[in-house]
N, C-alpha and C positions, 0 to 999 in steps of 0.2 A: 879188413874193417873190424872183424871180431877178434878180440884178444883172448881166445880160448885155445888151449892145447888140445889137439885131436889125435887120438891114437887108439890102438886096440888093447884089450886086456880082459881078464875075467876076474870077477869078484867072488870071494868065498863067503857063503852065507849059511853054512851048515849049522853054526852055533848062533842062530839068530832068534830073537823074540819079537813077535809082531806087536805094535803099539798103534792104536787108532787115535788120530788127531783131527780136530775140527778147528783149524786155525785161520781165521780171516785176518789178513795181513795188517791193515791199519786198525787203530783203536777208536777212531772217530765214529760217531753215529752215522748210519747209512741215510742217504737222501733217497727220495722216491726216484727210481731209475726209469728211464724211458724204454723199459723192456716189458714184454708180456709177463703177467704175474700168474698165469695159469699153471697148475701143477702137472699137467699132462700135455704132451705133444705127440702127434702121430709118429710112431717109431720108424715109419718109412721115409719121413721127411728129414733129410740130412743137409745141414748148412756147412759149406766148406769155404775156407778163406779164398778170396778172389784176387786176381792180379798176379804179377810176376814176383812172387815172394818165396819161391822154392829154395833159393840160395840162403834165405834167412830162417828157414824152418828147422827145428830140431830133428834129429834122426838117430836111430839106434847106433850105438857105439861112439856117439859124440862124447868127447871127454872134456871135463872142467877141472880147474885147479882146486875148487872147494865146493861144498854144498851151497854156500851163499852165491857163488858164481853161477851155478846151475839155476838157482831160484831167480836171480836177477835176469838171466837170459830168457827164461820162460815168461816172466812178467813183461819184459820188453817186447817179446814176440806177441804176447796177448794184447798189449796196447796197440801194436800196429794192426793186428787182426780185428780187434773190437770186442774183447771179453775180459772179465776179471778173473783173477786166480786166487787160490788159497792152498794151504798145506793140508793134505787129507790124512796121511798115515805115515808111520815110521817103523823101522825095525832096529832093535838094539842087539849088540853082541852079548852072548851069555858070559863071555869071559871077563869083560871089563865094563859092560853097560854102555859103551859108546854107540852112537847112532851110525848104522852102516847102510841104511836104505831110506829114501824119501820118495813120496809121491805127491806131485803138485797137480791140482785138478782145476777145472773150470769152476767158478763160484756157484754155478747152477747144478753142480754134481749132486746126486742123491736126492733125498726128499726130507722135508722137516718131520721130526718125530713129535707128533702132537700129543703123545702119551708119556712124555718124559716126566720123571718123578718131580722135577723142579716146577712143573706147571700144575701138578695135582694139588699141592699144599698151599698155593698162593694164587691170588687173583692177579692176572696180568692187566695193568691199567692201560698201557699203550701198546697193544700187540703190533708186531711188525708185519709188513706185507710178506706174503709167501713168494719166494724167488727161486727156490730149488725145483727143478723140473726133471731131474734124473739124467743130466747130460753126462756123456761118457768121456769127453775130451780130457786127456791127462798126459803127464810126463813123469816117468819113473826113473830115478837115478840110484846107483849103488856104488859104494866105496870100494876101490881096488886095494890090493895089497900095497901098492905104491903110494897110497894116500890120496890118489886122484879119484874123481867121481865120473862115472860113465853112464850114458843113457841106456837103460835096459828095456824101456818100453815107451811108445808114443802113440796116442790116439788123436787123430787130427780132426775128425768130424764133430759137429755140435748138433743137438736136436732143438735148437732155438735160434731166433734171428740174432745176428751180430750187430753191434752198435756202430753207427756211423762215426767217422773220424772226428767230426765237430762235437760229438757228445761223449767221447771216450773219457774225457777228463772227469766225468761224473762217476765213473766206475770206481769202486772202493779201493781196489789194490793199486790204482794209478793216481790216487789223490795224495801226492807226496810233495812236501814243501822243500824246495832245493835250498842249498846253502846261501846263494845270493838273495833269494826271496826272503829267507829268515832274517838276513842282515837288514834288508829294507824294511821289513815289518818291525823289527826292533827299533829302528831309527824313528819311524813314523809313530809308533806307539809311545815312545819317550816324549814325542812332541805333543801328545795328547789326542791324536787322531783315533777314531773308532774303526772297527773292522770294515764297515761299509765304505768309508772314504779310502781306507788302505787298499781294499780290493779294486776300487776305481783307479787308483794310481798304478797298481800292478797290471791291470788290464791294458791301460794306456801304454805302459812301459813295454809289455810283452807283445802288444799288437793283437789282442783278442783274448777272450776268456778261455778258449780252448788251448791256448799256448801258455797260460799261467800254470796249469798242471794241478790245480786244486780249487776248491770251492770256498765260498765265504764262511761256511760252517767250519771248515778246516782252519781257516785264518782265525776265526773267533776262538776255537779251541786252543790253538797255539798261543794266542795272546793271553788266554786265561791261565794256561800252564806257566807262561812266562811270569805272569803276575803272582801266581802262587809261589813260584821258585824264589822270586825276589822278596816276597813277603816272608818266606821261611827264614831267610837270613836275618830279617829285622824283627821277627816276632818276639825274640827274646827281649828286645827293647820295650815292647809293649808290656810284657809280663813283669819286667823289672819295675816299670813305671807304676803299674797297678798295685803291685805288692808294696811299693814305697808309700803310695797314697793310703793304702789300707793300714799300714803300720803307723802312719801319722794320725789317722782318724779311723777308729774301728767301725764308724758308721758308713765309711766308704765301702760300697758293695761291688764285688766283681765275681765273675764265674767263668769257668772254662768248660766247654763241652767235652765230655769224656774224662775230665780231670787231668792231672799231670801225667798219668801213666798212658792214657790213650787220647791225648789231645788232638782234636780234629782241626784246629785252627780257628774255630768260632769262639768269640769272646764277647762278653757283655759286662758293662760297668755303669754305676750310677753313684754320683757323689751325694753327700748329705743334703746339699741345697736342692738338688734335683728331686730327691725323695720327699723333701718337705714341700716343694712346689706341687707335687702330685697330690698331696693331702688337701691342698687348697683348690687346685684347678684340674684335677684328674678326671673330670666328667667327660671330656672329649680329648682324643689322642690322634696324632698324625704320625704314621710310620713312613718316614721319608726315604724312599728308595731311588733317588735320582742317580745314584752311582751306577745302578744297573743299566742305565742307558749309555754306559761307557764314557760319560762326561768326566768322571774322575778315575784315576788309576787305582784309588783305594776302594776296597769293597766295604764301604763305611755306611752305616745306616743309623741315624739318630731317631729317637722317639720324642716328639715334642707336643706341646699343648698351647693354650692361650691364657695369659694372665688377665688381671682385672683392668689393664690398660689396653687390651687388645693386642699385646705384643707376644711374639713367640717365646715360649719358655721350655727349658730342657727337662726331660724326664729320665733320660738314659741314652747310652750309645752302644753300638755293636759293630764288631768286625766279623764279616761272614765270608770265609773262604769257600765254604761248601754251601751252596744255595739250594739245597734240597728241601722237601717238605718237612723232613725230620729236623733239619736245622732251624727252620722257622718255628716249628712247634716248640723246640727246646728254647729258643730265644723268648717267645711270648710267655712260656711257663716260668722261665727264670726271671723275666722282668716283673711278672705278676708276684712272684715270691718277694722280690725286692720292694714292691709296693704294698706289702702286707696283705696281699690277696684281694685287694679291692678292684673289682672289674670296672672299666670305664663304661659310660653310657653309650658312647659312639667312638668309632675309629675310622680313619681315612687312610687309604693306601693307594698304591698304583694299581692299574688294571692288570692283575696277574692271577692266574688260576691256582698256582702253587701257594701263594700267600693267602688267597681267599680260602683254600681248603684248610690251611693251618689255623686261621682265625675261627672258622666254624667249629673246630675241635676244641680250641682253648677258650674262646669267648662266645659261647653259643647264644647268650642273651644280649650281647653287644650289637648295636646297629652298625653294620659295616657299609662304608661308602667308598667307591672308587673316585679318585681325584679327577674331577671334571676337566681341569686344565691340562692334565697329562693326556686325556683323551682328545682334547682339542688339538694339542700339539701332534699327537699321533695321526690325527685326521689330515694334517698338512702333508704328512709323509705318505699315508696310504692312499690319499685321493689327490695327489699332486696333478695327475693327468686331468682330473675333473676341474681343479682350480685353474689350470692353464686354459682349458676350453671354455669354462663358465666362471668368470671372475665374481659373479654374484652369488655363487653357491655358498661361500663361507659366511656371508652375511645372513643368508636364509637359514643356514644350519644353526648359527648362533641364536637367531630369532626363535627358531623352533624349540631349541633347548631351554633358553633363558626367559623368554617372554610369554610363554604359554601359562595360563592361569589355572588350568585344571587338567586332569589326566585325559579327559575326553578331548580337550582342545589339542593337547600334545599328540595324541594318537592320530587325530585327523590331520594335523600339520605334518607329522612324520610321513604318513602315507602319501600326502600331496608332494612332499619334498622328493622322496625317492622315485616317484612316478615322473615328476617334472624333469629330473636329471637322469632318468633311466638307470637307476641304481638299486632297483628292488632286489636283484640277485647278487649284489656285491657282497662277498664273503665277510669282509671286515665289518661293514655296516650291519649285516645281519647279526654278527657276534655282539656288537655293543648294544644293538637293539634288544637282544635277548636278555642282556644284563641291565636294561634301562632302569629297573627299580633300585639300582645301587649307584646311580650317578646323575640321573635327570632330576632337577630340583623339585618338580611337582610330586615326585614319589617320596621325597625326603623331608618335606616340611613339618611332619609330625614328630621328628626326632631332633634332639638338641645337638648342635654342632658349634655353638658359640661364635657364629658369624653374624656380622651386622646387616648383611644383605644376602638374599638368596641368589641374586644375579651377579653381584660383583665379587671379585676375588678378594679374600681376606689377606691381610699382611701375614697372618700366621701360616698361610699355605706356602710362603717362601721358605726355602731351606734355612734352618737356624744358622748354618755355617756359610751362607752365601757371602762372598767377599773375602773369605779366609781360606777355605779348602778349595783348590782348583785342580785342573788337569795335570799340573806339574808337581803336585804335592806328593812327597814320599813319606814313609813312616818316620824316618829320622827327623823330619821337620814338622810332622803332624802335631805333636803335643804342644809345641810352642804356639802354633796357630790355634789349636783347640783352646788353650788357656786364654789367649787373646780374645777369641770369640766370646767365651763365657764372661770375661771381664767387661767387654763392651756391652753385651746384652744386660748384664747386671747394672751397669752404669746408666743405661737408658731407663731401666725400671726405677732406679733411685731418683733420676731427674723427673720422671713422670709423677712419682710419689710426692716430690717436693712441690711441683707445680699444683698438684691437687690440694695439698694441705696449706699452701701459702698464698694462693691467688683465688680470687672470687670470680666466677663466670658472670658475664653480663646477661641479666634476665631480659627477655624480650616480651614478656606478658605479665600482667598483674596476678596471674593464676597462683594460688597457694600450692598447687601441685608442682609447678615449676620450681618454686622456692624449696619445697620439700626434696625434690629430686636433686637439686644442686648441692644439698647438704649430705646426700647419701652416695651418689655415684662419683666415680672418678671423672676427671675433666673430659677425657675422650668419650666415655660412655654417656656423660651428661649432654655433651654436644650432639650425640646421636639421638638421645631421647628428646632434646629440645627441638631438633629437626622434625621429629614426628609430632610433637605437641603443636608447634607452629603450623604444621601441615594441616591440622584439623580445621583451621580457619577457612579453608576452601572446600570443606566437606559438610554435607548435610546428613542428618540421621533421622529417619522416620520410622515409626513403629509399623512393623509388618504383620505380626501376630502375637497373641498373648495366650499362653496355655494355663495361666494361673500361677505357675511356679517360675517360669522364665518368659522373658519378652524377646522376641526376635526383631532386630532393627536392620533396616536397609540403609547402608552407608555408601554414598557416592559423591564424587566431585560435582560441584554445581554445574548443571547443564549436561552431565554425563551419566545419566541414570542407567544407561545400557551397560556400564562398567561397574555395577554395584557389588559391594561386599556385604556379607551378612554376619552380624554379631549377635550371638545369643547371650543374654544377660540375666543372671539370677540375682535378683535384688537382695534377697535374704542372705545369701552366702557371699555376695559381692564378688561373683566370679563371672567373667566374660570370656567368650571364645569366638575368635574371628575366623572367617573362611580362609584368610590369607595365611594363618598359622605362624605369624612372625614371632610371637612370644615363645611358642613351642620350639622354634628353630634357633632363635637368637637369645632369648631371655629378656627381651625388651618389648614393651607393649607397642603395638602399631597405632598409627593415627586413626584407624577405624574404631578401635576400642576406646581410644581417648576421646573421639568425637561423641561416642555414646555416653561416656562419663560426663562430658560437658553438658549435654542436654538433660541428663538425669541428676545433675547437681552433685556428682561425686567430686568433691573438691580436693581430696588428697588421694595418693596412691595407696590401695590396700597393701598391707605388709607382705602378703604372699606374692605380690607382683614386683617386689624388690629383691632380686637374687643377691645373696651375700657375695657371690663370686665376682659381681660387677661393682661392688662398693669399695670405698676407700678403706674400709675395715676388713677387707677380704682375708688378709693374712693375720688378723688379730683374733682374740677370744671374745670380742664383742658380738653379742647375738642380737640381730635386728628383730627377729620374730619371737614373740613370747608364745610358749606352748603350755597353757594352763591345763591342769588335770581335768577340768571340766570344760569340754569344748563349748558347750552351750553358754556357760557363764563367761567364757573367754571372749566369745564374739559379742555378748551383750555389753561388755565393757568398752567396745569401740563406739565412739560418738558417731562416726560416719555410718556405721552399720545401723545404729539406733535411728539415726535421722532418716535413712533411706527405707528402713522397715516401717517406720511410722508413716512416711509418705506413701508407701505402697498400700498400707492398710487404710489410710485416710481416703484414698481415691475410691475405695470400694463403697463407702457410704456418703461421701461428699457428692458424688454424681447423683445418687438417689435422693439425698436430702435437699438438693437445690432444684429439683424438677418442678416444684410448685411452691406456692406460698405456705400451704399447710405443712408440707414436709420440711420446708425451711424452718418454720417455727418450732417444730418438734426437735429438729437438729440443734437449734440454738439453745433451747431449754436444756437439752442433754449436755451441750457443750459448757454451759454455765455451771452445771452441777459438777462436771469433770474438772473445771477450772478451780472450783472450791477445794476439791480433793487434792489437786496438784499443788495448790498453794500451801495446804496443810503439810503435805509431804516435804515441800521445800523448806518450811519452817523447822521441821523435825530432822532435817538432813544432818547426818553425822551422829545421831543418837541411836537410831535403830536401823537395821537392815531388813528390808522386806524380802529380799531374794533368798538369802541363806544365813540370816542372823549374824552376818559379819559386817564390820565397818568397811566402807569403801570410799575412796576419794573420788573426786569428780574427774571423770576420764574424758571430758569434752574439750581438752586444751587444744586439740588439733582441728576442732570444728568451729561453727559459728554459734556463739553463745548469745542468747537473747537478753537484752537489758530491760525488756518490758516486764511489768508486774500486773497483778490482777486488777489494779486500779486504772490502768491506762490502755488496756488492750482493745477496748470497745470504742476506739476513736472513729474518725470519719472513714467511711467505706472507700471513698475516693482516694484518701491519703494512704490507706492500707493497701489498696490495689496498686497504687504507684510504687510503694515500697516493696511489695511482693514481686512486681515485675522487675524492679531494679536488682533486688537481692537474689532472687531465686531464678530469674530468667525463665519464665514459664511460657515457652512458645506455644504450647497446646491451647492456652487460654486466649492467645491473641487471635487464633483462627477458630474459636469455638463457634459452632453453628447456632447457638441459642442467643437470646437477647442480651443486651448490655447489663440489665439488672441481674439476669441469671449468672453472667460472668462474674459480677461483683460478689454475689453470694457465694459462688464457688471459691473465689479467691479469698474471701474473708474467712470462711471456715477452714480452708486449707492453710492459710497463714497462721491462724490461731493454733491449730493443731500442731503444726511444725514447731512453732516458737515455744510453746509451753510443754509439749510432751517429749521433746528430744533434748531438753536442757541438761538432764543428768540421768544417771541410772535409776535413781529412786522414782522419779517422775515417769520415766519410760516404763518401768516395771509395773507401776500402779496402773498406767494406761492400758497395758496389755492384760494384766491379771485382775483388774478391778471388776466386780460384778456390775459396775455401772455400764461397762461396755456391753455386757450381755443383756442388761436391761434396755440399753439404748437400741440394740439390734432387735430385741423382742418387741419393744414398743413400736419401732418402725415397721416391723413385720406385721404386727397386729393392725396397725393403721392401714397398711397396704391391703391387708385382707378385707378390712371393713369397706374400704373404697371400692374394692373389686366386687 
């Protein structure tokens, strides 16, 4: 049965040199073995091979044709017995340096040297388990003068338990891929199958995992090496293509890790259009690593973003044959150089610790998010047994992640979920829970990711090359498909630009804000804004508190006050912040803020709420927002701000002036004096500037201009009240607790103040700066003091 020549002989080793070797046979990473990991075993406890195996055991003077034959025999013996082997030491001849003696030992021979020099100068990030326990089992062979190798020593006993037959395939020296298995793996890999599916086919073909002879890790490593070998032959095609593109256009950027001399196989490139796109839309970036799921044969990773139409746009591409942390750091640093050093606001990647570590080092200020949809996909794999047993789990999981409105609600929902399905100690769920701040929406709403919805998947999250690069794509065909994908994406953007510039959207409301937005936003973004604006019709906004500078509004759907949102609105600065944080996340105002704008008569969008990246002029030099050198004068020139500021100031003394007939008369006298001064300023408009001695035009073109003059503003109170309610929509006066006469007096004064004092900058400035205002307040204060 054994094809080994057995004979007697003596070897000469007088001229020998000892060499110590620590050679674990395979190069694949070790798996956790089902063996004791203790470093010491009682020396009196000896484990011997059991069964009728004496005729298969090595013995002294057994002869082999070669060193490799001896090595193969001992490893075969070790597989039958239940232990792993390695080469321990050798001796070389002093005459010619040839190896004349070998010692093969049990893999648990000796002890790990924890004081080795290589462990002193560097930190070991992933220390391996301790497996060596001082086992003495070994086989020594030496070469004879005839060239054959003979067994010179054999130690049979072990000081540790031996591995059962059904687990021996996990031992390192026995994890070997046979020739027929390699052929099958090559065929299935070419068909686009991943290592998990290939292992399933091999297990079925061989009749069990123990008969396959290797593990999924070995299969994965073999496939990776195959991919690298096949890529090495085609890598020159890639380099030739990149050099040609750079020669045609010097703005075409490409880089090789290690340069031409020490090229590692990692490549990055970005064409001029991609670099220009980053200057417009580089606030958020997606690093698409779907190839790492073995969906594709190519180790290809594009960096993409979102354009002003909500479409994916390319920033650069990379081939990564070496997926270490150093490779990802090199890629991100190289890409940053190509993009003139401008860091993105946010970046989205797959859930990967190596990528995450690289991003922390290269983009320390960038908000990093794990792709939620990749985690959902992984959930189907990691929790397949739960999904089979509990079909409702997936819906509950999505609800917990997507529909919770606050961090407290999510935390409570998560604990309830894992308890309900008895998953509190599930390792993978614990891992993603510990990283929840990087993928659960409630933790990410304060960062900009250019998505129209927190709960729905954005089109931009789909791979830029979906439909072009697939499992059968090889490098020789890649560039044709790459160029087709870019051409198709560019054409879609051109078509979206054409539709935006040459078609007018249908307006659904008479709101000036909707008309304003239709002229600024692209068609897709306007449709999304319009959805929010129309949605305000079902919401009510009521004042919750007022601290003097800002007003807090409670916004809720009619009849659903228990699901309220809170909007903090600063009238003077025209800034609002909603608890849903939609603007911070997407760059579009939510219906809750728009509802507050409606009840406070903000008729147009303030310029700081129209992000240029969402407008039809996103890729032009047209600037939407003006940035005057004087911030105060800049915001004074906005009619909307003037209008709301006057309204805010007017409320302070209108309420006091209308409490009684006496205070009402004092307020009316003061108002008539102010009207005279305003009329005089209007007559002198364009001649002098009260603010800073500069001529200013009328900046009220976007607001409501009054056609009333000082001769007709004191008309019928009932008529004025009606006009006020129609024009300004004053819901607070409709439900005022005072009498009808009191309501009319409030409306009358409020109406006059707004129409006259917000007409233009001169009138507004006089109203704020005139000593009349201080006299008015002084008179009112003195009168109140006298009454008290």
